[in-house]
N, C-alpha and C positions, 0 to 999 in steps of 0.2 A: 761525461760531458756536462758542462755547466748549464744550469737551467732546467734539466730534466727533473720532473716532479716525482715520479714513481719509477723505481728500478728494482731489478732482481737483487742487486747487491745491497742497496741502502733502504729498501722498503719505501715508506712514505716520508722519510726524513726531510727531504727538500721541501715538499709541500707543507709539512708540519711547521718547519722553521719559518716559512713565509707567513703562515697564519699567526704564529707567535709574534713575528715582527709587527704585524698589524695591531696586535693587542698592546704593543709597546708605543703606540702613537700618542698624539697630543692629548686626547681625552683621557687615556689611561694614565697619563702622567699625573693627573690629579689624585689618583688612587695610589699614594706612595708605597704603602706596604705591599699591595698586590703587584705593583709594577716591579718591585724588588724581587718578589717571588718569580714572576714571569721571566725576568732577566736571568735569574739563576737557572731556571729550567732551560731557557734558550741556550745559555752558555754550555750547560752540561750536554744537551742534545747535539749542539754543534760539534763538540769534541767527539762525541760518540759517532756522529755521522762520518767524520774524518777517519775514524777507526774502521768503520764498516767499508769505506772505500778501499782502504788498505787490504782488509781481509778478502774483499771481492776478487783480488788478483792473486791470492795465494792458492797454490795447487792443493795442498793438503793441510788440514787443521787437526789438532789434537781434539779428542771428544769434548773436553771441557770448554775449549775456546769456541768450537762449533756450536755447542749448546747455548753459550752466552750470546753468540752472534745471532742465532735464530730467535732467541727470546727478545733481543733488542729490536730486531726488525719487526717482529710481531707487535711489540710495544708501540712502535711508531705508528702502525696502522690503528691500534686501539686508541691511542691518544688523539689521532686525527678524527676518528669516529666520534669520540667524546665531544670534541670541539664542534664538529659539524652538527651533531645531534642537538647539542645545547643551543647553538645559534639558530638552528631551524625552528625549534619549538618556541623560543622566546620571540623569534621573528614572526611566527604565525599569529601572535597576539597583537601585532602592530597592524595598523591600517595602511601604513605607508607602502607604496609600490616600488620603492627603491630596490635595485638589484645589485648584487655583488657583496662579497664578504666584508670588504673594507668599509663601504658606506653603511652597511647594516650595523656593523660593530660600533662605529662612531655614534650613530643615532641611538642605539640601545643603551650605551654606557651612560647616557644622560639620565637614565632612570635609576633611582636609588635601589629599588627592589632587585633590579637586574644586577646591580653591583654586588649585592649580597649573594645572589645565586652564582654568579661567575666566580666569586671568591671561593665558594665551596668546591667548584670544579677544578680550580687552580690547585687547591690543596690535594685533591685526589690525584691530579696529574703529577704533582711534585713527589708524592709518595711512591708512585710507580718508578719515576726516574731515580730517586734515591735508592730504591731497592735494587735496581739492576746495577747501579754504580757501586754499591757496597759489595755486591756479589763478585764483581770483577776484582776488587781489592782483596776480598776474602780468599779467592782462589789464586791470586797473584798470576793472572793470565798473562802469558807472553805473546805479544802481537808481533808476528814476523814481518819482515819487509817484503814488498812486492816488486815485481818486474813489470814495467809498462812498455808498450810498443805503440809508436805513433803510426798513423795511417798515411800512406803515400797517396795524394789525390790523383795520381795517374791511373789508379785502379779503375776509375769510372769509365775510362775509354777502352777497357779490355773486353767488354761484354761481347762485342760482335765476333772477335776471334774465338771466344769460348764455344761458339756454335759450330765451328769447323769440326767435322768428323774425321777422325784419323784411324786407320787400321781396320776399317769395316769392309773394304773392297772384297777381300777374299771370302769372309763369312757371308757377305751379301750374295756373291756368286754361288756359293755352296747352297745357301738356303733357296735361292731361286731355282737351282737345278732340281732340288727335291720337290718343289711346287709345280714347276712347269715341265710337264711331260705329256706324251700323247695319250696317256691313260686318263680317261674322263671319270673314273670312279672317284667317289668321295675320299678325301685323304686328310689325315691329321698329322702334322709335323711338330715335334717338340724341340724346344731350345732349352738346354739345361746348363746351369752354372751358378756359383754362389754370388751373393749380392755384390754389386759394383763392377761386374765384368761386362756389362753393356747388353744384357739380353733384351731389355725393353727398347733400347736404341736400335739394335739390329732389327727387331721385329717391326719397329716403326718405319725404318728406312725402306724395307721391303714392302711394307703395307702401302707406303706412298708411291712406290714404283709400279705396283701391280693392281691397285684397287680399281683403276680405270678399265681393267679387263673384265670386271665382274659387275653384275647389275645391282647387287646388294652387298654392302660392306659395313663392318662394325669393328670397333676396338674398345674392349671393356677390361678394366682392372678387376681382380678378384680379391686379393689381400688375404691375410692369415685367418681372419674371422669374417668370412663373407656373409653379406645379407643377400641370399640367393634370390629372394623376391625382387629386391631392388635391382640386382644385376640383370634379371630377366626383363624388367621394365626398361632398363637401359638398352639392352639388345633390341627390344621391340621398337623403341624410338629410333635407333640408328638404322634399323633394317626396313623402315617404312611400314611397320605393323603397328598401327596407332594404339598406343597404350591407353588403357581405360583408367579413369580416376577411381574405379572400384578396386577393392583389394581381393583379387581372386586367389583361389588356392593354387599351389604350385602346378598341379597337373593341368589345370585350365590354362595357365600361362604357357606351359610347355606345348600343349596341344595347339594353341593359337599360333605359336612360332613355327611348329612343324608344318602346319597347314599352309602358312604364309610362304614358307621356303621350299615347299615340296617341288615346285616346278621352276625354281630360281637357281641361277648360278651365283653362289654367294662366297664371300671371303671374310673370315672372322678371326680376330686376334683375341685370345683369352690370356691376359697378362698376369703373371705372378700367382699361379695357383699352388697351394701348399699341400693339399692332400687328395688322395684318390677318391674319397667319398664325395667331395664337392664336384669333381669331374663327372662322377657317375650320374649326378643330377643334371649338370649343365649340358652334357653331351646329348641328353634326350631331346634337346631343342633342335638338333640338327638332323634332318632327314638325309639318309645316305643315297642321294640320287646320283645319276650318272651324267651330270652336267658339268663336271669339272670343278665342283665346289671344293674349297680348301679352308682348313682351320689351322692356325698356329697357336701352340700353347707354350708359354714360358714358365719355368719352374726352377727351384733350387735343388729339387730332389730327383735323382736318377730313377728312383722307384716310381715316382709320379710321372716323370717323362715317359718311361717305358709303358706304363699303364695307359697313358693318354694317346700315344701315337698309333697310327695304323700299322697293322702287320705288313711286312716283317719289321723288326725293331730297328732296322737301319734308317728309319725316318726320324732319328734323334740326332740333333746337332749339338755337340758339346762345345761350349764356349772356351776359348783359350785366352791367355793373357796376351798383351801386345808384345810384339817383337821389340828388340832394343831400338831399332831404327824408328818404328812408329812411336815408341815411348818418348824418344828424343823429340820427334816432330811435335807431338802433343804438348810436351813439357815446355820446350823453348818457344813454340808458337804461342802458347798461352801467356807467357811472360814478356817475351821480347819481340814477337812477330816471326822471327826466324832464329835458327841456331847461330848464324853468323853474327847476330847482333848481341850475343851474350858476351859480357866483359870477360877478359882472360882470367881475372882473379877469381871468377866464380865457376870456371869450367870443372875443376877437380871436385869441388864440393857438390856440384850439380850431378856429376856421375854417381857419387856415393848416395845422394838423396834418391836418385832414380832407382838404384839397386834396392833400396828399402821399399820402394813402391811396388816392385815385383811385376810390373807390366799391367797393373790393375787400373783401368781408365779412371774410375771414380777417385782412386787415391792420387793419381797424377794430377787430375784437375783440381782436387781439393788443396793439395800441397802447392801447386802452381798459383792458385788464387791467393794463398797465404803469403807466399814469397813475393808476389807482385805488390802486395801491400807493404812489405818491408823495404822495398827498394833495393838497389844493387849494393847492399851492405854485407860484406863477407862475414863480419862478426855475427850478424843476425842469422845469416844462412847457416853458419856453423852451429848456432844454437838450435835451429830447426833440425839439423842432421842428428845432433846428439839426442834431441828429444824423441826421435823415432826409435830409440832403443839401441842396444849394443850388438845385436846379432847381425854382424856384417855379412851381407850377401845372402841372408836367410830368405827363404821363400815366404812371401807375404801370406799371413793367415787372417782369419776374420778378426782376431784380437789385434793384429797389427793395423788392420783397416780402421778399427775403432780408435786406436792410438792416433792415427792420422787425422781422423775427423775431430777427435778431442783436442788435438793441437790447434786445428783451425778455429775451434770454438774458443779456446783459452785466449787466443790472441785477438779476439774481438774486443772493441771498446765496450764499456758498460752499457751504453744505450742500445747497441746492436745485439748484445747478449740478451737483453730484456725482450727486445722485439722478436728475436729468434725463438726464445723459450715460449712465447705466447702462441707460436704456430702449433705447439703441442696441444692446443685446445681442439684442433681439428683431427678427425680420424685418419687412419692410413688410407692412402690413395685418393684422398679428397682433393678435388680441384678448388683451389682457394682464389676468390676474386681479389685482385690487388686493392681495389677501392674499399672493399669491406674490411680487409685487414688493416689498412692504413687508418680508417675511421675508428676501428676498435682500439688501436694503439692510442689514438688521441683521446678517446673517451676514458681510457684507463690512466692517462697522465704520463704515458711514456714519451710523449712529444711535447715540447714547450717552445714558446716563442723565443727567438734569439735575435737581438738587434733589429727588431721590427719585422723579421722575416715571416712569411706566411706559413702557418703550421702545416697546411696540407702539402706544401712544397717540401718542407723539412721531412715529413713522413714519406713522401715519394723518394727523396734522396736515401732515406734509411732502407726502403725496399730495394732500390737499385743497388745499394751496396751489398745486400744479401744475395742478389742475383749475380753480381759481378764476382763474388767470392764463391759462387757455385754451391751455396748453402741451401738455396731453393732452386727448383728447376722450372724454367719457363714452359708454359703450355700453350698460351695464345698471345698474339701480338695485335696491336692496333695498326692503323695505316702508317703511322710514323715509326714503327718498329719498337715501340715501348711495350713492355710485358704487361698484359692485362689479367692473366691468370697464371697460377703456378701450382706446383706440387712439391712435396718434400720426399727425397729418397728414403726408403724404409729404414736403411741403416742410420741415416741422419736423424730420422724421427725417433728411433730407439735411443740414440744419444741424447736427444732433446728431452725425452721423457725421463731418462736417468738423471739428467741435470735438474729437471723440475722437481724430482723427488728429493735430491740432495739439498736443493735450495728452498724446499717447501713452497715452491712458486705456484704450482697448480696440481689438482688432483683429477684423475680420470676415473669415472665410475662406470663399470661395465655391468649393465643390468642383468646379465646372465650369470654373474658370479656373486658370491657373498664374501666380502672382505672385511666384514664389520667386527673388528677386534677391539677397537677402543674409540672413544669419542675424541675428536680433534678439530682444530680450527682449519678452515680452508678459505683462501682468498679468491681462488679461481677454480671453477668446477666445470668439467666436461662430462656430460652424461650420455652414454650410448645405450639405447633401450631396445629397439627392434622388437617391441611387443613383450618384453620380459616382465614378469610379475614380481620380481624381487625388489622390495622397497626398503629393506632393512637399513641399508646404508644411509638413505636419505631421511629415514624416520628415527631421529634421535641420536644418530651417530655423528652427524656433522652439524656444527654451529652455523646454520644458514644465514643468520643475521649479519655475519661478517663477510659473506661472499660478495665479491665485487664484480666478477664476470661469471655468467653461467651460459653454457651452450648445451642444447638438448637436441640429440639426433635420434630419430625414430619415435615410436609412440608407446604409450603405456597409460595406465590409470593411476600412477603412483606419485605424480609430481605434487609437492606440497603447494599451498597457496602462495601467490607471489608476494603477499604482504609479509611473509616470513623472511624474505630477502631484503632486509631493511636498508642496507647500504649499497645496493646493486647499482653498478654503472653500466654494464653491458648485458643485454638479454638477446640471445640468438636461438631461434627455434626452427628446426627443419624437419619435414616429413611427420609432423605431429597431427594426428587425426582431428582432434578437437582440443583447443586450449582455452582455459578459463583465465581471462585477464582481470577478473575482479581483484581489486587491490593494487592494480598497476598505478593508479593515480597517487598512491601513498609513497611511491619510490622517488623521493625528492632528489636523490643523487643520480637518477637514471639519465644517461647521456646518449645511449645507443639502443635501439630496439629494432630487430629484424625477425619477421616471422614469414616463412616461405614453405611451400609444398604442403599446406594443410588441405585436408579433404573438404572441410566445411568453411563457410565464411566466418571470419573472426569478428567477434563482437567486442568493440572497444568501449570502455566506460565513457559516458557522455560528457563527463567533466575531467579534463586532464590538465587543467591550469596549474596544478601543483608540480608539473614536470618542468620546472623553470631552468633546469640544466640540459634538457634534451637537445641533442644536435642532429641525430639521425632518426627519422621515423620511416621505416621501410616495412610496410605490411600490405602486400599485394592484394590479398583476398579479405579486405576489411568490408564489413557489411555497410558501414557508413563512417564518414570522417567527423570526429567531434568538432563542434563549432568553434571551440576556443583553441584549436590548433594554430589559428592565425595569430594568437596572442603569445605564443611561446617565444621568448625573447632571443634564445640562442639557436633556434632551429636553422640548420644549414642544408639538410638533405631530406627531401620528402618524396616518397614513392608509394603510390596507391593503385588500386584496381583501375584498369583503363576505362571501364564503363561507369565509374563513379564520378560524381561532381564534388567540387570543393565548396566548403562554406564561404559565404560572402566575406570579403575583407582581406583577400590574399595580398593586397598591396601593402599590408602592415608587416609582412614577413621580409623586412628590408635586408636581412643577412642571408637569405636563402641563396644557395649556390647551385643546387640541382633540383629539378622538379620533373618527376617521371609520372605522367598521368594527368595532363590537363586536357579534359574531354571537351571538344568544341561543340558537341551536341547538347550537353546538359548544363554547362557552367553558365552563370548569370552574366549579364552585360557588365555588372559591377566588377566581376572577376576578369573579364576581357580587358577592361580599362586598368584594373589593378595589376595585371600581368606586366604592363609597361613600367610599373614602379619598382620591379624587382631588378634593379640595375646591377646587383652583384651576381646575378645568376649566370652560370657558365654552361650548364647542361640542361636541355629542355626537350621533353617528349610530348608531342601533340597527338591526341587520339580523337575518335569520333568522326563527324562529318563536317566538312568545311563549307557549310551553306549559311551559317549565321554570323552576323557581325564581322564580316570579312574585312571591311575598311578599318574597324576598330582593332582587329587582330593585327593587321599589317602596321598600323600606327604604333601599337604597343611593341611589336617585335623590333621595329626600327629604333626604339629607345633602349634596347638591351645592349648596351655598349660593351659588356663583358662576355656576351654569349659566344661560346666556341663550338659547341656541339648541338646540333638540332636534328632530332629524329622525328619523322612525320609518319604516323601510323594511322592515316585517315582513309576515308573513302572518297572517290570522285576526283574531279579535275581541280588542280591547285593553282590555276593561272593567276588568281588574285594575290598569291603569297609574295611577300617581299621582306626577307630577313636582313639583319644588320651586316655590315661589311666585316665585322670582327670574326665571322665564322671560320673555323678550321675544318670542321667535319659536317657535312650535310648528307643525310641518308633518308630515304623513304622506304616504306614497307615494301617487301618483295612478294607479298601475297597477291594472287591473281585478281582478287577483287579490290585491291588497294588503290592508291592514289597515283596521279600522273600529271604531267604538264602537256599542253597541246603542242608546244614547241619549246625549245630551250629559251628560257626567259632572258631578256636583255640585262636584268639586274645581276645576273651571274657574272658578267664580265667585271663587276666591281669587287668580287670576293678575292682579293689579292692574297689573303692568308689561307685560303682553302687548300687543304692537303688531301682530303678524302671526299669523293663525290659519288653517291649512288642514287640513281633515280630512273623513273620510267618516263618516256616521252611518246606522245601519240604519233608524231611525225618528225623525221630528222632530215634537215636540208643542209647543204654545204655551208651556208652562213651560220647555222647552228653549231656545226663542228668548229668553225672559227672562233665562236664565243668561248667554248670550253677549252679549245686549244690555246687560247691566250692567257689562261690562268697560270701565273708564274710559279706557284708553289705546289701545284697539283701533282701528287705522286701515285694516287690510286683512283681509277675511274671505272665504275661499273654502270653500264647503260643498257636499258631495255627499250627497244623500239617496237611499239605495239602494232603498227600497220605494216603490211608488206611493202617492200621498197621496189621501185622500178628504176629510179635514177641512181647513178653511181655516187657512193660516198667516198670522197677522196681525202686522205690524210696527207696534207702537203708537207713539204720539207723545208719550209721557209721560217723556221723558228717556233712552230706550233708544238705544244706539249713538251716543253724543254726539259722537265725533270720527271716526267711520268715513268713509273717503274712497272705498274701492273694495270692492264687494260682488259676489262671483261665486257663482252657485247652479246646481247641476245637479239637476234634478227632473223627475218624469214629465210634469207639465203645469203651466204657469204660472197656470192658472185658479184654483189653490188659494192663490195668493199675493196678498196685499193690503197696501198701505201706507196707514196712517192719517195724518190731518193732523198735521204736525210730526214725522213719522218721519225718522230718519236725516238730521238737519239739515245735515250737511257732506258728504253723499255726492256724489261727482263722477262716478263710473263705475259702471254697473250691467251685469253680464255674466251672461247666462242661457244655459243649455243645457237643452233639453227635447225630448221626442218629439212627432212630428206625428200619429201614428196615432190615429184616433178623435176628432180635433179637431172642436169645434163652434164656429162663429163667434159665435153668440149667447151672451152672457155670458162670453166668453173673457177671459182676463187677460193679464198681471197687472193688478189694479185699483189705482188710486190712485197711479200713477206721477207724476201731476201734483202730488202732495203732497211731492215731494222737491225742496226749494227750490234746492239747489246743483247739481243734476244737469246734466252737460255732455255725457255720452256714454252711449249704450245699445248693447250688442252682444248679438246672439242667434245661437246655433248650433242649428239645427234638425236633429234626427236623424230619419232616415226609413228604413224598410225595409218593403217590402210595402204602401206607401201609394200612393194614387192622386195624379195630378197635381192634381186638384181639391182634395184635402185639403191638399197643400202650399201651393197658392195661398191657400186659406182661412186656413191658419195664419199665413202671412206677412201677409195683409191685416189679420187680427184683431190681430196684435201691433203692426203699424204704427199702427193706430187707437188702441190703448192708449197708445202713446208720443206720438202727435200731440196728445193732450190737454194735454201739458205746455206751460206758457206760454213757457218758455225755448227751445223748439224744439231739444232736444238732438240731437247727431249720432246717426244710426242706421246700424248696420252689421249685415248679416245674411249667414249662410253656412249651406249645407246639407252634411250629412255622411251618407253611407249606412251607418249602423250601428245596431245594437240599443241600447236604453237599459236599464240596470239588469240586464244579463244576463251581465256579465263578458266581453263581446266588445269592449270599448273604451269610452273616455270621450270 
């Protein structure tokens, strides 16, 4: 794609050619001899870049050509580093505050001494270019022709259909029958099958259906090399056993979990376990009580499945491939919507392609995503069929599955290949935040402006294309249905890492292994430590100064000083106990820094003014924020500890787009005023206590004409708040001691763009419902009413809530809620939380559920404390009777929780 600066196929060529073009400008024209040299270098590199683009689309290269290609790409990075380093050092000696490569270059070239210095560097660069050019001629390398494939823009609309599950009905029923029986003894059921058969999908469907019947539930991935301590912390968090920030021994964590679950009815999914030894540790967390507790284990190994499941061994469900009928439904539904919509000229080739897929869901989805991008072109479809191998009708093996995934990868355009390969920086089973990934792409130079387009929107389009092609798996969505978090299937991750090795794109360092055979260059480095003491790979075996991205997962004492990473663009650290950021201010190319999950507060250097390229500053547990952060000219995203204040002068950060952590309790009046000057800000999180400078805050908020997302995590009443009309998402903290409105404020009726609304209100009257119901774009509403209701809340059918799809309500009793005919015409999900105490079966509500024409799912969480068993049964019966009146028979899920309602003891 034109405009991309850095890519897996061309290295830094585009970025480098742009900088050389700057050196060819007016001032350089005065240096005739040097200008001639630069022109020669630029012409040579331009030709070499074209060759790299051709080679990027070739399936297989002979060893000599591959070696020349790799050397050329590495040279492009080296030359760019030479230019950047030179311009940085001579720029430091100038007192001018001009920013930007072009302006700095023009200014510096007016100095005679600088002209001599740059002449020396130009000769150095020319020597590198000549050497690699001569090498190509010496070996008479033959550059093969490539095959390119254009992307059909229709692929962007296919995502929703990809979510439809096909062929799971039978396995779901079988798995449910193994789990749901009258025997209340603890039971473990195993699901076994090789990668891509849908084990995780099946477990997730059943988990969603049954979890409301259990008081405590969790779904945790294991992976091939599990961090058991981290896994147990994840279990504790999901099961309501508050994890400690201290690093306890395994036996302490296991004992805490067993004690917590001893008298609980729990349901846990242990996904993708690889060996029996890991299970022997994990199972110690689960007390074998007689309360009907259940555990599902998914694995690729029959030996592991048998070892995990409860006796007898018939508690093992072996995954099968899809039937021919289900395969066709999935395949044609993914591409055309229905089989009937498939053009006649593609039917025969479709049948043959499906035979190659062998009923494997992942294979069918991957190939369907590829063919959707090709469009209804029989020639392209025939090419795909032939690329899948010649074993007509053969049963699909793991090798064949890899062929299919490889084909999906090969037909990606260059920019998507590069973005996909970068996903290999993350460990297996890691949940990746979309916003993090997109910002890392931009920091690396994988995304560039085109025709004035916003770079963040371009990065979002790249991400959506990977989702549409089923190359990454959605995990979480926002209120508009956009994917906010994703994972990568383990087989796809294996392919990505293989491609990364072939392309010398990134290197993964496992701290538990010693792979140090030779010293080599690395541009991107992913380090997985988990307390390992092996430091040999990082100490002398890798040229750290040339690393552009480094991600560190886990903790150890072996990380070299940051100053060694001279040209670093991206720094990502997670779960590191204590990190030393001394030297961070010397990383003049740093564009992205994120440090999360640290045990101790992070101490940032007091002076970071040298980080002139920094775009993302995301350090939640920072001890203090450096004062000159407000002078960073390119800062777009700032996230800090919620109880920390910002230095004065935030109004100077004109380009800031997101600010997570503006504390109302500790920030100065100057910053309250400066907040209103951040007119490019889109996402804002307010914390602290809303008792200071309320008028100034409201005045500033109303000036934020670009604000789309406002999250309020404050204490107390918020009646003085008044945000801008541009808001699309407004959410408040759901903590029991959090913030609320006395009534639904009148200004809410002006939020015509609002799609998602989540807030607490002290009292809810009919006129308040009318305000919210009049919002024309609202699709998601979650409302908590703090005071017990006596009057009826009527949802009228005269046009209120025209596009609402999901409605959540926490209220003292549902008997005061009624839906009139025609109410909420598009509502699909109704989620209620209410108290049981004092329930009366006669006249119980909510009334009028049958008037919700699009309703598919109803969920109720019943809070009880001090109630009798009779009251609980009466409440459940009355609620089920109310839902059973609906003609569509919506799904019902109910769950009990032993907590007070409306008392500040939990929601």
